[in-house]
C-alpha positions in Angstrom: 28.6 17.7 -41.3 31.1 20.7 -43.7 31.6 19.8 -47.5 35.0 21.3 -48.3 35.3 21.0 -52.9 38.5 21.7 -54.5 38.4 23.7 -57.3 41.3 22.9 -58.9 40.3 18.8 -59.0 36.8 18.9 -58.2 37.2 16.6 -55.5 34.9 16.6 -52.5 35.4 15.8 -49.0 32.5 15.8 -46.4 33.6 15.4 -42.6 32.0 16.4 -39.0 32.6 20.4 -37.6 34.8 20.1 -35.4 34.0 21.8 -31.8 35.9 25.0 -32.3 33.9 25.4 -35.5 30.2 24.6 -34.2 31.6 26.8 -31.5 32.1 29.9 -33.6 28.4 29.6 -35.8 26.0 32.6 -35.1 23.1 31.9 -32.7 20.1 32.6 -33.1 18.9 36.2 -33.5 16.6 37.7 -30.7 13.4 38.3 -33.0 13.0 42.1 -33.8 11.0 44.2 -31.4 8.5 45.3 -33.3 8.1 49.1 -33.6 4.8 50.0 -34.5 1.0 48.5 -34.2 -2.8 48.5 -35.3 -4.6 50.5 -32.8 -7.0 47.0 -33.0 -3.4 44.9 -32.1 -2.6 47.9 -29.1 -6.2 47.1 -27.4 -6.4 44.1 -28.1 -2.5 43.1 -26.2 -3.7 45.2 -23.6 -6.8 43.3 -22.8 -5.3 39.7 -23.3 -2.5 41.1 -21.0 -5.2 42.4 -18.4 -4.0 46.1 -18.1 -6.8 47.8 -21.3 -9.2 48.8 -17.7 -7.1 50.4 -16.1 -5.5 52.0 -19.1 -9.0 53.4 -19.8 -9.1 54.4 -16.3 -6.3 56.3 -17.0 -7.4 58.1 -19.6 -10.6 59.0 -18.3 -9.4 60.9 -15.2 -9.8 64.3 -15.0 -6.2 64.6 -14.1 -4.7 63.7 -17.3 -3.5 65.8 -19.4 -5.6 66.3 -22.5 -2.9 65.9 -25.4 -2.5 62.3 -24.1 -6.3 61.4 -24.0 -6.2 63.1 -27.2 -3.3 60.9 -29.1 -5.3 58.1 -27.0 -8.7 57.9 -28.2 -7.6 59.2 -32.3 -4.7 57.0 -32.5 -4.4 55.1 -35.6 -1.1 53.0 -34.6 0.9 53.5 -31.5 4.9 53.3 -31.9 7.2 51.3 -29.6 9.0 54.9 -29.2 6.3 57.1 -28.0 6.5 59.3 -25.4 2.9 58.3 -24.2 3.1 54.7 -24.3 6.1 54.9 -22.4 4.3 57.0 -19.8 1.8 54.9 -19.3 4.1 51.9 -18.8 5.2 53.9 -16.5 2.1 54.6 -14.3 0.6 50.8 -15.0 5.0 49.6 -13.4 5.8 48.0 -16.7 8.9 47.8 -17.6 10.6 48.7 -21.4 10.8 44.6 -21.7 7.7 44.8 -20.3 6.7 46.6 -23.3 9.0 45.3 -25.8 6.3 42.0 -24.9 3.2 43.8 -25.6 4.4 45.0 -28.8 5.5 41.4 -29.9 2.4 40.2 -28.6 0.2 42.9 -30.5 1.7 42.4 -33.6 0.6 38.8 -33.8 -2.8 39.1 -33.3 -4.8 39.6 -36.7 -9.2 41.3 -36.7 
């Protein structure tokens, strides 16, 4: 319904929206992808998605870069734009959408 108020007379009219007005209404906005999650949230989301054992195996591998190991072991939070996380996602065969979904799931996890 649309309400129209004549400011001069104060007359109020209510009518149904036309098809064109309905089509012009903004649709639902996609939810913003969280850009940062806590360490606990990240680990919990990876566990729930079944990826944590693979990530832990990658981090335990002798050929994994020491800086990556240090970042993984000591990060208090994880950023969506992190080269480490994006590299891990690629190694795991995860798409950018998969990583977005993990961040979204992680943000909803509370300790």
